[in-house]
N, C-alpha and C positions, 0 to 999 in steps of 0.2 A: 413606696406609694404606687397606686395603680388607678388609672382613670376608670370610672364606673362604666363607661361604654364598652370596656373590654373584660369585665368580670362576669362570673357566672351568677345568674339570678334565677331565671326560670329554666331549669335544666331537666333532662330526661330522668336522671337518677333521683332528683328531688320529687318529680311527679310520681315515680314508682314508689318511693318511700312514703310519700303522702297518701298514696292509694292503699298501701298496706296498713298504715295507721288508721285510715278511714274504716276499714273493715272491722277492726276491733272496737273503735269508738262508736260506730253506728250500731253494731250489735249490742253493745253495753247500754247505750242510750235507749234503744228500742225496748230492751227488757225492763230497765228501771222505770221508763215512762209508763209502761203497761202495768207494772207491779205497784208502784207507789205514786205515780202521777208527776214525777220530777225527772228532769234531765240535767246533765252537767255541761258546762261550757268546755269544749275540747281544745280551745286555742292554746291555753297554757301547758297542759300536758303534752300536746303535740309539739310545742316549741322545745320543751325539755327533751323529749324523745328524739326529735330531729337533731338537736345539738349532739346528743350522745352517739347517734348513728353516723352522722356526717363527719365526725372526728376521725373515722376510719378511712375517709376518702381524702385525696389530695385536693388542695385549692378550694376547700369549702369556705364559706364566708357568711357574714351576718345576713346578707340579702337573700342568699339561697336558703338559709334556715328559715327566714321569714316566709318565703314562698311555700315551704313544706307545711308550716303551721297554718298558713292561710287556707291551703287546699284541704287539709285534714279537718280544720275547724268548721269549714262550710259544710262538708259532708256529714260530720257528726251532728251538726245543728239541724240539718234537714230531717233527721229522725223524728223531730217533734211533730211531723205530719201524722204520727200515730195517735196524736191527741184527738183525731176525728175519724180516720179511715176505718178502724175496727167497727164503727157504727154500722157499716154496711152488712156485716155479719150478724150484728145484734138484732137488726130488723128482718133478717132472713133474706135479704136481696142477693147477697153473695154467700157462697158456702166455702170459698177459698179466696186467696188474693191473686187474681190474674196478673201474671208477670208483666205483660206489655202495658196494660192499662195503668198498673201501679207505677211502672218505670216512667211512662210518659207524663202522668199527672204530677209526679214528684220532680222529675228533671225539668219539665217545662216551667212549672211554678217556681222552682229554685232558680233557674236561669233568668226568669223575669225578675225575681228578687234582686239578682245581681245588677241587671241593666237599669232597674228602677232606682237603685241606690247610687248609681254613677253621678247623676246630676245633683244628688244630695251631698256628695263628698265635700265640695267647697263650702257649702252652707253649714254643714253639721260637724265636720271634722276640722277643716282648716280655720274657719272663722269663728266657730262656736267655742264657748267656754265650758261645755259639758265635760264632766270628768272622765267618762269612759273607763271605769275602774279596771275591767279585764283587759281592755286594749292597752292601757298604760302599764299594767302589770306584765303583760306578755312582752312589751317593748323593753321593760327593765330586765326581764329574764334574758332576753336576747343580748342586750348590751353587756350584762354582767357575765354571761356564759360564753360569748364569742371573743376571739382574740383580735378582733379588728372592728373598725367603725368607719362611718363616712364623715369626713371632715367638712369644714365650711366651704372648701373649694371643690366639693363633690368628688373627692378622691378617697379610695379605700386605703386606710393606713393601719398598721399594726399598733396595738395599744400596749404591747408588752414592755416597752422601754420608754415610757412617757409618764407624765403626771396623770394623764388620762388612765394609763394602766394601773397606777396606784389607786385611783378612785374606783376602778373596776374591781380590783381585788377586795377593797373595803365593801363595795356594794354587793359583791358575790357573797361575802361573809354574812351580810345582813339578810340576804335572801336565804342562805343556808340556815341561819338562825330561825327564821320564820318557818321555813319548810320542814325542818326537823321537828319543831314543836307541833305544828299542825298535823304532820304525818303520825306522830305518836298518839296525839289526842284523837285523831280520826280513826286510827286503828283500834284504840281502846273503846271508842264509842260505837262504831259501825261494824267492827270485826269481832272483838271480844265481848262487846255489849256489857262492859262493866261500868260505863258512863252513859247517862241519858243524853239525848241530843236536845232535850227541851224539858221545861217544867212549868207547871201552871198552878196558881192558887185560885180556887173557886170559892165564891161565897154568895150568899143570898140575902137580899134586903127585901123583906116582904115576900113577893113571888119572883122578883127580878133577879136574874142571875148575872154575876159579874165575874170577870176573869182578869188576873194579873199574870201575863205570860212572859216567859223568858226562853229564848232559843240560844243554843250554845255553839252554833256553827262558826268556826273561826274564819272561814272564807267569806261568809256574810258579814261578820264583824269587820273584816278588812274592806269589803265593798262599801260598808257604811262609813268607814273612816275616810275612804277616798271620795265619796260623794259630798261630804261636808255637812255642816249643821243646817243649812237652809233646806236642803232636800230631806234631811232627817226630820226636821220639824214638820214638813208637809206630810211625810209618811206617818208620823206620830198623830197628826190631826186625823188622818184617815182611819188609823187604828182605833182612836178614841171614838170616832163616829160609829164604827162597827161594834166595838166591845164596851163602850161607855154609854151609848145611847140606843142603837138599833137592837142588839141582842137583849139588853135588859127590858126594853119596852115590849118586845115580842114575847119574851118569857113571862113577863108580868101578866100578860093577857091570855096565857095558855097554861093549863094544868100540866104538871110534871107527870108523864106516864108512869104507871105502876111498874116498879122494878128497874126503871131507867136511872142512871146516875145523872147528876146535874151537868157534868162535863159533856157526856155523850149527847144529852138533850140539847144543850146550848150549841155544840158544834153542828148538830143537825139543823138547828134554826139558821145558823150562819151559812152552811152549805146550800140549803134549800131556799133561803130568802135573802139574807143580808148580802150574800155574794153578788146577787143581781143588782143591788144598789151600786156596788163597785163597778160592775159591768156598764151600767148606765153612766156613771161618772167618767169611766174611761172612754166611753163612746163620744160624749160631748167634748171631753178634753182632747181627744185625738183629732176631732174636726177643727177645734180651735187651734191646735198646734199646727195643723196643715195650713190653715189660713195665715198664720203668722210666718210660715216658712215659704209662702208663695214668692215673695220678693227675692230672698236669697237663693231659692231654687232657680229662678229665672236668671239670676246673676251667674250661678254655676253653669247653667246651660250656655250662656254667652261666652264664658271662659273656654268651655269645650269647643264651641264653634270657632272661637278665635284661634285655638290651637290647630284646628283643621285648616284654617284659611291663612296660616302664616306663609308669606311669600319669601322667596329668596331675597336676601338683602335686609329683611326685617330682623329685629331682635328675636332670637329663638326663645320659645317658652321653656323654662327649666324642666329637666327630665322628671323632677319630682312633682310636676304639675300636669303631666300628660296622662289623661284618661283615654279609654277606648274612644275612637272617633265617633261622632254622631251618626255617620253613615253605617258603621258596624253595629252600633246600638240599635239603630232603626232596622237593620237587616235581621239581627237576632230577634228583635221584638216581633217582626212580621213572621219569621219562621216559627217562633214559639206560638204565635196566635194560630197559625195553620195547624201546628201539632195539637194544640188544645182542641181545635175544631174537630179534627179527625178522632181524637181520643174521646171527646164527648159524644160524637156521633156513634162510635162503637158502643158506648155505654147506653145510649138511648135506643139503638137499633132493635134491641130485644124487647122493647116495651109494648110493642103491638100498636103503637100510635101511627096515625097517617103521616106521610112524608112531610106535609106542610106543617103539621103540629110539631113533629120531631125536629125539623130544621129550625123552627121558631124557638123551641126550647134550647137547642144547641147554641144558637147565636145569642140568646138572652143570657145563658149561663156563662159563656166565654167572655162576652162584653162585660158582664158583672164582675167576673174574676179579674179582668184587666183593669177596670176603673177602680174598683175597691182595692185591688192589690196595690196600685200606685199610692193610694191614700194611706193604707196601713203601712206601707214601706216607710213613709215619713214618720208616722206615729211610732212605729216599732224602733226605728233608728233613734228617735228622741228618747224613748224609754230605756233602750240599751245604753245610750250615752249617759243617762241619769243614774241608773242603779246597776248596770251590767246585764249581760245576756242571761245569766242563770236566774236572776231575780225578776227579770222582765216578764210580766203576765201575758205570755203569748196566748194562753187558753182564753183570756178575757177577750182578745181580738177574735178568737174563734167563736166565742159566744155571740159577739156582735154580728159577725158575718153570717152565722147560721140563722140568726133571727131575721136579718134583712132579706137574705135570699129565700127563706121559707115564706116570708110575707109576699115577696115578689111572685113566687111560684103559686102561692095561694090565690093571688089575684089572677094570674094567667090561667090557672086551672079552672077558675070559675068561668072564664071566658070560653075555653075550649072543651069543657066537659070532662077534663082529665080526672077530676076528683069525685066523679059520680059513683065509682066502684071502690071497694077496699083495695083491689089490686092497683088501681090508679093512684090512690092516696099513698100506698106503700112505695110506688115508683117515685112520686113527687118527693117523699121523704128521702129516698135514696139519692135522688138528683141533688137535693139540697146539701146532703152530706158530701157528695162527690165534688160539688162546686166549692164548698167550704174547704175541702182538701187542697184545691188549687190555691185558694186565697191564703190558707195557712202555710203552704210551702213558700209562697212569696214573703209572707210575714216573718217566718223563722229565718230565712236567709238574709233579708234586709236587717233583721234584728242582730245578726251575727256579723254581716259584712262590714258595717260601719265600725265595729270594734276592730276588725282586722285592718281596715283602712287607716284607723287611728294608729295602730301598731306600726303599719308601714310608713305613715307620715312621720312618726317619731324616730324611726331608724333610717329614714330617707330612702325608702324603696320607690320603685317606679310604679305608679298607680295602675297603668294599663296592664302591666305584667301581673300584678296582683289580681286584677279583675279576670284575666285569663285563667289564673290558678283557681279562682273561685268558681268559674264556669266548669272547669274540669272536675272540681270537687263535687259539684252538684250532680254531674252525670255518674260519677263513681258511687256516691252515696245513694242515689236513686236505684242503682242496680243492686245494691245490697239489701235495701229495705224490704222488698217483697219476699225474697227467700227467708229472711230472718223472721218476718211476721208469720209466714207459712209454718215454719218449724215450731215457733212458740205456740201458735194456735193449735196445732195438732198435738203438741206435747201437753199443754195445760188447759187450753180453751180460754175464752174471755167471759166476763160477767154477762149472763144472758145469752151466751152463744158457745156451745161446746160441740166438738166434732163427733163425739161418741157418747152414748148414754152411760150413766153410772160412773162418771168421772169423779175423782176426788175433789169435792168442793173447796177444800182447804188449799188446793194447789192452783185453783182458777185465778187468772190474772184479772185484777179489778178494772183496769183501764178506766180510771175515774173520769178523766176529761171526755173521753169518747162516750161514756155512759151519760154524762151530763148533757152534752151537746145533742146527742140522739134524743134524749128526753125532751129537750127544748123543741126540736123539730117536730116530733110527734105531738107535742102539746099545742103547737101552732096549728097544725093541720086538723087536730081534733077540737080546736077552739077551747082548750082547757089550760092555756098558759097563764100564769099569774103575772100581769103587767104592772101591778102597783109598784113593786120594788124597782123595776127598771125606770119607771117615770120618776120615782123619788130620787134615784141616782142621777137622772138628767138634771133635776132641780138642784141637787147638791153640787154637781159639777158647774152649773151656770153661776151659782152663788160664789163658789170658790174663784172662778174666773173673774167675776166682778170685783171681788176683794183684791185679787192680785193686780188688776188694772189700777185700782185706787192706790195701792201701795206703790206701784211704779210711778204714778203721777205725783205722789207726794214726795218722791225722791228717797224713799226708804230703801235701805240695803237689803232688808228682809223681803223675800219673795216666796209665794206659796204656789208652786207648780201644780196645776189641777191634775195632771197625770200622776204625780207622786201621791196626791191625796187619794185618787182612785185606786192606786196600787195598795195603799195602806188599808183600804176597805176590802179589796178583793183578795189579797194574799193572806195565807195562813199566818196567825200571830207568831208562830215559831220561826217564820222567815222575817217578818217585819221587826220583831224585837231586837235581834242582833244588828240589823241595819241601823236602827235608831241608836243603839248603844255605841256602835262604831262611830256614828256621826257626833254623838256627845263626846266621845273620846278625842276626836279630832279638835273639837272646841276646847276641851280641857288643855290639850297640848298647846294650841294656839294662845290660850289665855296665859299659860306659863311663860311662853316666849314674850308676850306683851309685857308681862310683869318684869321679866329680866331686862327687856329693852328700856322700860321706864326707869328701873333702878340704876342702870348703867348709862342712861341718857344716850342710848344707841339707836340706830335705825332699825325698826322692826323688820323690814323686808330683808335686810342683810343678815340678821340673826335667824330669820325663819327659813331662808333658802336651804341651808344644809339640813335643817330639821324636816322640812317638807320632803326633801329627797330621801332621807333615811326612812321616813314614814312610809313613802311609796314602796321602797325596797322591802322593808319588813312585811308590809301588807301583801306585796307580791309573793313573798315566800310563804306566808300563811295560806294564800289562795292556791299556790302550786302544790303545797304539801297535801292539803285536803283533796285537791283534784286528782292527784296521782294515786293516792290511796283509794279514792272512790272508783277509779277505773280498774285498779287491780282487784278490788273486792267484787266489783260487778262481774268481771270475768270469772272469778272464783265461784260466785253464787250460781252463775249459769252452768258451770261445769258440775257443781254439786247437785243441783236440781236435776240436771240431765242424767245423772247417775243414780237417781233415787234418793238423794240426800235432802237436807233441809235448806231453807233460804238464809240460814245463819250458821254456816258450817264451822266457824271459828268461835262461836259463842261459848262461854264457860259459865257454869252455875256459880252464882255469887256465894261465897262462903258465909255471907251474912244472912242468906235466905232462911236457914233454920231458926235464926234469932228474931228477925224482923218480918218474916213472911215474904210473899212474892208481890208486894204492892208496888215495887219499883221506887219507893221513896229513897232508899239508900243510893241507887244509881242517880237519881235526880239531884240529891244533895252533893254527891261526889262530882257530878257534871257541873253544877253551879260553882263549887269551890274551885275546880280546875279552870273554868271559864274566867272567874274573877282573878285568879292568879295570872293567867295569860294576859288579861287586860293590863294589869299592873306591870308585868314584864315588858309588854308592848310599849307602854308609855315611857318607862325608864330607858328602854333601848333607844327610842326615838329622841328623847330629851338629852341623851348622852352626847348628841351632836353639839350641844351648847357648851360642853366642858372645854372644847378646844378653842372657843371663841374668846 
């Protein structure tokens, strides 16, 4: 046994390993985000790689491994800033990515995301019952893969010769079971392309178009299993609002364009109209969530202040409750504020505006980023705790931010005459995009940080050391983003922005979120944005909040989180469907345990505890298997395209194509069959914990 005050936790070798992992994950996430609009959570793959590498070094332990994954996951997550930054090239304001401006906007925003999440830790990690699916999964990976753990006396002990060690061996087998299945399925789906990742059944009633979607992601299935049935029902409600009401109503009042399929037409209605209902719902739900968190946030700040003011002779606060001190948090906040002021001034300096107007815009933008950044930190932390970082709709936060800052600049531009020329309007659009980049950097990091802090809480890490690792991760990740963006832009170009004429349009990166947010900003300054859907979303969110309050007052166990409903409207159905199915699967498993408890006249909680643990382990394995294959394939795709190859270098032509054609129906049916089989295997494996009872 070894006292934790003398063991390695935040080490130089861990920082170096974390930085190396960061380069790969950040580059992969930047590419995938620009290509398809999705990024992956890097926490779990980083934990696995960390354990594999640190085994070659002496005296490595679970806390050091946790620090590596903390640093790497923060940097990999910061890459989500590409959801907005390419917009500056799309409007022609930039013709490349200036290294220092990109570095400072990303690192300052990211580090503010870290310090803003510190007072949230007590409220949303320690005291909250949010599931944090990826944070729990990463902790289970670390517990199962490391040969030690922190006991109740805060000592590092070996688990190899104890009953704890036997549980770890069993748990590791469960993780391997899930990881093996998910890696094979993910490779067949995203590598060989013999399985589809989703399927949809479209049908028309009158002129109204309906869709029954199914997504086959095993990682999202696992996330749904971990979030539980209440959140699953809320997401289902949002999905029904989008695809059972909004899309059918809009399609019923619009003629199907000649030559268009009903699927592409309906998806266009969802992207261009219904998604803004989700953004409005998310906006009001985020504000409500912040109001509900004010009290616990203040309590968290008080705890931090109490830790700072502990005097000799008083009872020391446990190591696992020590955050960075408020003095350091304040110092970092002030320094980052000044960095943002300097960065924004360098951005505004070339606009040709007078010094008075320029400094006014700089201060307005930085203060906006600060205030809104703190609010979205709480909302993003809640969303990540509810459904996980990967499924959290960060781009929805970006839509809200770009809308608000554009309206603010529209008002200020009317006062100072900035919008009287096309050049001035284009500059105002660029400033809105640049400001949103800072807000999005804060949002993405806070979205990931609380997952990491949940992992640290479960493995009994020291919070302040984790927070230092997160700060380092932000700096390393920010340094990588600009060069990667520059390489990808010059190699392929972005939608609406190519560095050279006559480039291959099939290779251009779509950058869907950046395109959408840029369109919103331009629409506001040209007074052509459609506000109806956003207002409908605000009304939907208010109604859901009112219903949830009534359910709480009535004592009902069922709750309907408005953020989850908003996510159901905003996220693609291929993402929400497996989340819902996973939540239903968790309910089925729980129901089976209740039935067994009733038949045996046994205590439900005693029976359910080993089932719950096995479910978390198998789900963790499914998440890590899909994540690792996703990272490997992302690197392979980048290498392939860089050498003139395709974006599907391992895809094989289906031998059934000559018989059934190239409709994709065979791949969809095979994907559905495999997904159903895995659901059954998942449930059987989890319920096997009852056999020993």
